[in-house]
KOLTI-236780 format. One record per residue: x, z, y of N, C-alpha, C in turn. Coordinates in nm, 3 decimals. Layout:
BEGIN
+---------+---------+---------+---------+---------+---------+---------+---------+---------+
|     nxx |     nzz |     nyy |    caxx |    cazz |    cayy |     cxx |     czz |     cyy |
+---------+---------+---------+---------+---------+---------+---------+---------+---------+
|       X |       Z |       Y |       X |       Z |       Y |       X |       Z |       Y |
...
+---------+---------+---------+---------+---------+---------+---------+---------+---------+
This chain:
BEGIN
+---------+---------+---------+---------+---------+---------+---------+---------+---------+
|     nxx |     nzz |     nyy |    caxx |    cazz |    cayy |     cxx |     czz |     cyy |
+---------+---------+---------+---------+---------+---------+---------+---------+---------+
|   3.328 |   0.608 |   1.514 |   3.233 |   0.555 |   1.418 |   3.304 |   0.536 |   1.284 |
|   3.246 |   0.585 |   1.174 |   3.312 |   0.573 |   1.045 |   3.314 |   0.430 |   0.994 |
|   3.411 |   0.402 |   0.913 |   3.423 |   0.273 |   0.848 |   3.307 |   0.256 |   0.750 |
|   3.247 |   0.134 |   0.742 |   3.130 |   0.114 |   0.656 |   3.162 |   0.136 |   0.509 |
|   3.288 |   0.126 |   0.469 |   3.326 |   0.148 |   0.330 |   3.337 |   0.296 |   0.296 |
|   3.350 |   0.381 |   0.399 |   3.363 |   0.523 |   0.374 |   3.229 |   0.594 |   0.366 |
|   3.121 |   0.522 |   0.391 |   2.988 |   0.583 |   0.386 |   2.940 |   0.594 |   0.242 |
|   2.898 |   0.712 |   0.205 |   2.843 |   0.733 |   0.072 |   2.693 |   0.711 |   0.071 |
|   2.632 |   0.707 |  -0.048 |   2.488 |   0.682 |  -0.056 |   2.405 |   0.794 |   0.005 |
|   2.462 |   0.915 |   0.021 |   2.388 |   1.027 |   0.079 |   2.407 |   1.036 |   0.230 |
|   2.490 |   0.952 |   0.285 |   2.516 |   0.956 |   0.428 |   2.393 |   0.910 |   0.506 |
|   2.365 |   0.976 |   0.616 |   2.252 |   0.938 |   0.700 |   2.283 |   0.813 |   0.781 |
|   2.407 |   0.770 |   0.782 |   2.447 |   0.656 |   0.864 |   2.442 |   0.524 |   0.788 |
|   2.389 |   0.522 |   0.666 |   2.386 |   0.399 |   0.589 |   2.278 |   0.304 |   0.637 |
|   2.183 |   0.353 |   0.712 |   2.083 |   0.266 |   0.771 |   1.946 |   0.281 |   0.708 |
|   1.846 |   0.224 |   0.776 |   1.707 |   0.243 |   0.733 |   1.667 |   0.161 |   0.610 |
|   1.748 |   0.064 |   0.568 |   1.709 |  -0.020 |   0.456 |   1.751 |   0.035 |   0.321 |
|   1.844 |   0.125 |   0.317 |   1.894 |   0.175 |   0.190 |   1.789 |   0.259 |   0.118 |
|   1.725 |   0.351 |   0.187 |   1.628 |   0.439 |   0.123 |   1.513 |   0.361 |   0.058 |
|   1.446 |   0.268 |   0.128 |   1.341 |   0.192 |   0.060 |   1.393 |   0.115 |  -0.061 |
|   1.513 |   0.062 |  -0.052 |   1.572 |  -0.010 |  -0.165 |   1.590 |   0.083 |  -0.284 |
|   1.631 |   0.205 |  -0.258 |   1.650 |   0.303 |  -0.365 |   1.515 |   0.347 |  -0.421 |
|   1.416 |   0.367 |  -0.335 |   1.284 |   0.410 |  -0.380 |   1.222 |   0.311 |  -0.478 |
|   1.248 |   0.183 |  -0.459 |   1.188 |   0.080 |  -0.544 |   1.283 |   0.031 |  -0.652 |
|   1.398 |   0.095 |  -0.662 |   1.501 |   0.054 |  -0.759 |   1.540 |  -0.092 |  -0.740 |
|   1.540 |  -0.135 |  -0.615 |   1.583 |  -0.270 |  -0.582 |   1.475 |  -0.376 |  -0.593 |
|   1.357 |  -0.340 |  -0.639 |   1.249 |  -0.438 |  -0.654 |   1.183 |  -0.463 |  -0.519 |
|   1.152 |  -0.589 |  -0.493 |   1.087 |  -0.623 |  -0.367 |   0.937 |  -0.640 |  -0.382 |
|   0.892 |  -0.661 |  -0.504 |   0.749 |  -0.678 |  -0.529 |   0.720 |  -0.646 |  -0.674 |
|   0.593 |  -0.626 |  -0.702 |   0.549 |  -0.598 |  -0.838 |   0.527 |  -0.729 |  -0.913 |
|   0.565 |  -0.731 |  -1.038 |   0.541 |  -0.850 |  -1.119 |   0.403 |  -0.849 |  -1.183 |
|   0.341 |  -0.733 |  -1.191 |   0.216 |  -0.722 |  -1.265 |   0.093 |  -0.701 |  -1.178 |
|   0.106 |  -0.632 |  -1.066 |  -0.010 |  -0.598 |  -0.983 |   0.003 |  -0.665 |  -0.847 |
|  -0.103 |  -0.732 |  -0.806 |  -0.105 |  -0.796 |  -0.675 |  -0.193 |  -0.714 |  -0.581 |
|  -0.132 |  -0.646 |  -0.487 |  -0.205 |  -0.564 |  -0.391 |  -0.195 |  -0.626 |  -0.252 |
|  -0.305 |  -0.618 |  -0.179 |  -0.305 |  -0.655 |  -0.037 |  -0.292 |  -0.530 |   0.046 |
|  -0.269 |  -0.548 |   0.174 |  -0.264 |  -0.431 |   0.263 |  -0.397 |  -0.360 |   0.269 |
|  -0.506 |  -0.433 |   0.244 |  -0.638 |  -0.373 |   0.253 |  -0.697 |  -0.341 |   0.117 |
|  -0.619 |  -0.356 |   0.011 |  -0.665 |  -0.312 |  -0.121 |  -0.689 |  -0.162 |  -0.117 |
|  -0.794 |  -0.117 |  -0.183 |  -0.829 |   0.024 |  -0.183 |  -0.776 |   0.088 |  -0.311 |
|  -0.708 |   0.201 |  -0.297 |  -0.650 |   0.271 |  -0.411 |  -0.702 |   0.415 |  -0.415 |
|  -0.713 |   0.468 |  -0.537 |  -0.758 |   0.605 |  -0.555 |  -0.694 |   0.661 |  -0.681 |
|  -0.660 |   0.790 |  -0.678 |  -0.600 |   0.855 |  -0.795 |  -0.702 |   0.854 |  -0.908 |
|  -0.656 |   0.822 |  -1.028 |  -0.745 |   0.811 |  -1.143 |  -0.747 |   0.937 |  -1.228 |
|  -0.639 |   1.013 |  -1.224 |  -0.628 |   1.130 |  -1.312 |  -0.573 |   1.249 |  -1.235 |
|  -0.612 |   1.366 |  -1.278 |  -0.559 |   1.488 |  -1.218 |  -0.439 |   1.540 |  -1.297 |
|  -0.435 |   1.510 |  -1.427 |  -0.325 |   1.557 |  -1.511 |  -0.211 |   1.455 |  -1.510 |
|  -0.113 |   1.481 |  -1.427 |  -0.001 |   1.390 |  -1.407 |   0.129 |   1.464 |  -1.430 |
|   0.220 |   1.400 |  -1.500 |   0.353 |   1.457 |  -1.521 |   0.438 |   1.429 |  -1.396 |
|   0.433 |   1.519 |  -1.300 |   0.502 |   1.498 |  -1.173 |   0.654 |   1.492 |  -1.189 |
|   0.706 |   1.552 |  -1.293 |   0.851 |   1.551 |  -1.314 |   0.903 |   1.410 |  -1.346 |
|   0.817 |   1.324 |  -1.397 |   0.860 |   1.188 |  -1.430 |   0.841 |   1.091 |  -1.314 |
|   0.793 |   1.142 |  -1.199 |   0.767 |   1.057 |  -1.084 |   0.865 |   1.083 |  -0.970 |
|   0.878 |   0.984 |  -0.886 |   0.957 |   0.999 |  -0.764 |   0.877 |   1.084 |  -0.665 |
|   0.943 |   1.153 |  -0.573 |   0.870 |   1.235 |  -0.475 |   0.767 |   1.154 |  -0.394 |
|   0.800 |   1.030 |  -0.362 |   0.707 |   0.947 |  -0.286 |   0.583 |   0.915 |  -0.369 |
|   0.600 |   0.897 |  -0.499 |   0.484 |   0.871 |  -0.585 |   0.394 |   0.993 |  -0.595 |
|   0.452 |   1.112 |  -0.599 |   0.372 |   1.234 |  -0.599 |   0.294 |   1.244 |  -0.469 |
|   0.357 |   1.211 |  -0.358 |   0.289 |   1.212 |  -0.228 |   0.175 |   1.111 |  -0.226 |
|   0.197 |   0.994 |  -0.285 |   0.091 |   0.893 |  -0.292 |  -0.027 |   0.946 |  -0.371 |
|  -0.002 |   1.010 |  -0.484 |  -0.111 |   1.065 |  -0.564 |  -0.190 |   1.170 |  -0.489 |
|  -0.121 |   1.252 |  -0.412 |  -0.190 |   1.354 |  -0.332 |  -0.278 |   1.289 |  -0.225 |
|  -0.225 |   1.185 |  -0.161 |  -0.303 |   1.114 |  -0.059 |  -0.424 |   1.043 |  -0.120 |
|  -0.407 |   0.990 |  -0.239 |  -0.509 |   0.905 |  -0.300 |  -0.617 |   0.985 |  -0.374 |
|  -0.630 |   1.111 |  -0.344 |  -0.742 |   1.187 |  -0.400 |  -0.874 |   1.134 |  -0.345 |
|  -0.865 |   1.069 |  -0.230 |  -0.980 |   0.999 |  -0.173 |  -0.937 |   0.853 |  -0.153 |
|  -1.031 |   0.762 |  -0.155 |  -0.994 |   0.620 |  -0.142 |  -0.922 |   0.590 |  -0.010 |
|  -0.812 |   0.518 |  -0.021 |  -0.736 |   0.474 |   0.096 |  -0.690 |   0.331 |   0.075 |
|  -0.669 |   0.260 |   0.183 |  -0.610 |   0.127 |   0.173 |  -0.459 |   0.142 |   0.157 |
|  -0.395 |   0.038 |   0.109 |  -0.250 |   0.037 |   0.095 |  -0.184 |   0.060 |   0.231 |
|  -0.240 |  -0.001 |   0.336 |  -0.185 |   0.016 |   0.471 |  -0.194 |   0.161 |   0.517 |
|  -0.304 |   0.229 |   0.483 |  -0.318 |   0.369 |   0.522 |  -0.216 |   0.457 |   0.450 |
|  -0.195 |   0.430 |   0.322 |  -0.094 |   0.506 |   0.247 |   0.042 |   0.486 |   0.311 |
|   0.073 |   0.362 |   0.345 |   0.201 |   0.331 |   0.410 |   0.216 |   0.407 |   0.541 |
|   0.111 |   0.410 |   0.620 |   0.117 |   0.479 |   0.749 |   0.134 |   0.630 |   0.732 |
|   0.061 |   0.688 |   0.638 |   0.072 |   0.832 |   0.614 |   0.212 |   0.873 |   0.569 |
|   0.273 |   0.788 |   0.486 |   0.406 |   0.821 |   0.433 |   0.519 |   0.774 |   0.523 |
|   0.487 |   0.689 |   0.621 |   0.588 |   0.629 |   0.708 |   0.691 |   0.553 |   0.625 |
|   0.638 |   0.474 |   0.533 |   0.719 |   0.392 |   0.442 |   0.667 |   0.249 |   0.454 |
|   0.754 |   0.148 |   0.450 |   0.708 |   0.010 |   0.461 |   0.603 |  -0.026 |   0.355 |
|   0.509 |  -0.113 |   0.394 |   0.400 |  -0.153 |   0.305 |   0.454 |  -0.213 |   0.176 |
|   0.558 |  -0.294 |   0.183 |   0.614 |  -0.356 |   0.063 |   0.662 |  -0.251 |  -0.036 |
|   0.721 |  -0.145 |   0.014 |   0.769 |  -0.037 |  -0.073 |   0.651 |   0.036 |  -0.136 |
|   0.548 |   0.063 |  -0.056 |   0.429 |   0.131 |  -0.108 |   0.364 |   0.047 |  -0.217 |
|   0.360 |  -0.085 |  -0.199 |   0.302 |  -0.173 |  -0.302 |   0.375 |  -0.160 |  -0.434 |
|   0.507 |  -0.155 |  -0.430 |   0.586 |  -0.142 |  -0.553 |   0.560 |  -0.006 |  -0.618 |
|   0.561 |   0.101 |  -0.537 |   0.538 |   0.234 |  -0.592 |   0.397 |   0.246 |  -0.650 |
|   0.299 |   0.189 |  -0.580 |   0.162 |   0.192 |  -0.630 |   0.148 |   0.112 |  -0.759 |
|   0.217 |  -0.001 |  -0.768 |   0.206 |  -0.081 |  -0.890 |   0.260 |  -0.004 |  -1.010 |
|   0.364 |   0.076 |  -0.989 |   0.415 |   0.160 |  -1.098 |   0.310 |   0.263 |  -1.139 |
|   0.245 |   0.324 |  -1.040 |   0.142 |   0.424 |  -1.069 |   0.021 |   0.361 |  -1.137 |
|  -0.015 |   0.241 |  -1.096 |  -0.126 |   0.171 |  -1.160 |  -0.090 |   0.139 |  -1.305 |
|   0.033 |   0.096 |  -1.327 |   0.079 |   0.065 |  -1.463 |   0.075 |   0.186 |  -1.555 |
|   0.096 |   0.304 |  -1.501 |   0.091 |   0.428 |  -1.580 |  -0.050 |   0.483 |  -1.595 |
|  -0.145 |   0.421 |  -1.524 |  -0.283 |   0.467 |  -1.530 |  -0.313 |   0.584 |  -1.439 |
|  -0.225 |   0.612 |  -1.345 |  -0.246 |   0.724 |  -1.252 |  -0.329 |   0.686 |  -1.131 |
|  -0.334 |   0.557 |  -1.099 |  -0.405 |   0.510 |  -0.981 |  -0.489 |   0.389 |  -1.019 |
|  -0.606 |   0.378 |  -0.956 |  -0.691 |   0.260 |  -0.971 |  -0.690 |   0.185 |  -0.838 |
|  -0.699 |   0.053 |  -0.846 |  -0.701 |  -0.029 |  -0.725 |  -0.811 |  -0.133 |  -0.739 |
|  -0.867 |  -0.169 |  -0.626 |  -0.968 |  -0.273 |  -0.624 |  -0.962 |  -0.346 |  -0.491 |
|  -1.025 |  -0.460 |  -0.490 |  -1.031 |  -0.536 |  -0.365 |  -1.116 |  -0.459 |  -0.265 |
|  -1.093 |  -0.479 |  -0.137 |  -1.171 |  -0.407 |  -0.036 |  -1.318 |  -0.449 |  -0.037 |
|  -1.402 |  -0.363 |   0.018 |  -1.543 |  -0.398 |   0.032 |  -1.556 |  -0.520 |   0.121 |
|  -1.644 |  -0.607 |   0.085 |  -1.673 |  -0.720 |   0.171 |  -1.823 |  -0.723 |   0.196 |
|  -1.860 |  -0.760 |   0.314 |  -2.001 |  -0.774 |   0.346 |  -2.026 |  -0.917 |   0.385 |
|  -2.128 |  -0.972 |   0.326 |  -2.164 |  -1.108 |   0.362 |  -2.270 |  -1.102 |   0.470 |
|  -2.264 |  -1.198 |   0.558 |  -2.359 |  -1.201 |   0.667 |  -2.501 |  -1.218 |   0.610 |
|  -2.595 |  -1.131 |   0.652 |  -2.731 |  -1.144 |   0.600 |  -2.803 |  -1.267 |   0.655 |
|  -2.745 |  -1.328 |   0.757 |  -2.806 |  -1.444 |   0.820 |  -2.714 |  -1.564 |   0.798 |
|  -2.773 |  -1.675 |   0.762 |  -2.692 |  -1.794 |   0.738 |  -2.642 |  -1.853 |   0.870 |
|  -2.540 |  -1.935 |   0.860 |  -2.483 |  -1.999 |   0.977 |  -2.584 |  -2.092 |   1.044 |
|  -2.667 |  -2.157 |   0.965 |  -2.768 |  -2.249 |   1.020 |  -2.867 |  -2.175 |   1.110 |
|  -2.909 |  -2.057 |   1.068 |  -3.003 |  -1.978 |   1.148 |  -2.937 |  -1.934 |   1.278 |
|  -2.813 |  -1.889 |   1.271 |  -2.741 |  -1.849 |   1.391 |  -2.724 |  -1.966 |   1.488 |
|  -2.697 |  -2.084 |   1.435 |  -2.682 |  -2.202 |   1.519 |  -2.815 |  -2.237 |   1.586 |
|  -2.926 |  -2.225 |   1.512 |  -3.057 |  -2.254 |   1.569 |  -3.090 |  -2.155 |   1.681 |
|  -3.058 |  -2.028 |   1.664 |  -3.081 |  -1.928 |   1.768 |  -2.997 |  -1.961 |   1.891 |
|  -2.871 |  -1.996 |   1.871 |  -2.783 |  -2.031 |   1.982 |  -2.836 |  -2.153 |   2.056 |
|  -2.881 |  -2.254 |   1.982 |  -2.935 |  -2.375 |   2.045 |  -3.059 |  -2.339 |   2.128 |
|  -3.144 |  -2.252 |   2.074 |  -3.264 |  -2.210 |   2.147 |  -3.230 |  -2.135 |   2.274 |
|  -3.131 |  -2.047 |   2.269 |  -3.091 |  -1.973 |   2.388 |  -3.032 |  -2.066 |   2.493 |
|  -2.957 |  -2.165 |   2.451 |  -2.897 |  -2.259 |   2.547 |  -3.003 |  -2.345 |   2.616 |
|  -3.116 |  -2.370 |   2.551 |  -3.224 |  -2.450 |   2.611 |  -3.300 |  -2.372 |   2.716 |
|  -3.292 |  -2.241 |   2.716 |  -3.365 |  -2.159 |   2.814 |  -3.312 |  -2.173 |   2.950 |
+---------+---------+---------+---------+---------+---------+---------+---------+---------+
């Protein structure tokens, strides 16, 4: 087994944490954009300067041609969600990606009505 000091940054033996750290330039979270795992993201523009982006960001843009959640992007890329959030925040800052809160549906029936139905069923 090689000495840990002899391992270079390109070595495959440096471990699984080095690559995500490099992808995010050491950032653990975005300072400007707050994304949840279920936030929905979609590519905003087709004209993108791919040479100025990291390979993972280009992959994200290709995936986001249709709306996806942050968790889905993470799963497709096999990259931790925290890393995807940082990469997406960079893309959002450049105007390449749009993000929004997930769809929510409110119950069409109030809690009081549901409770009344339950009480009626229990009396039967």
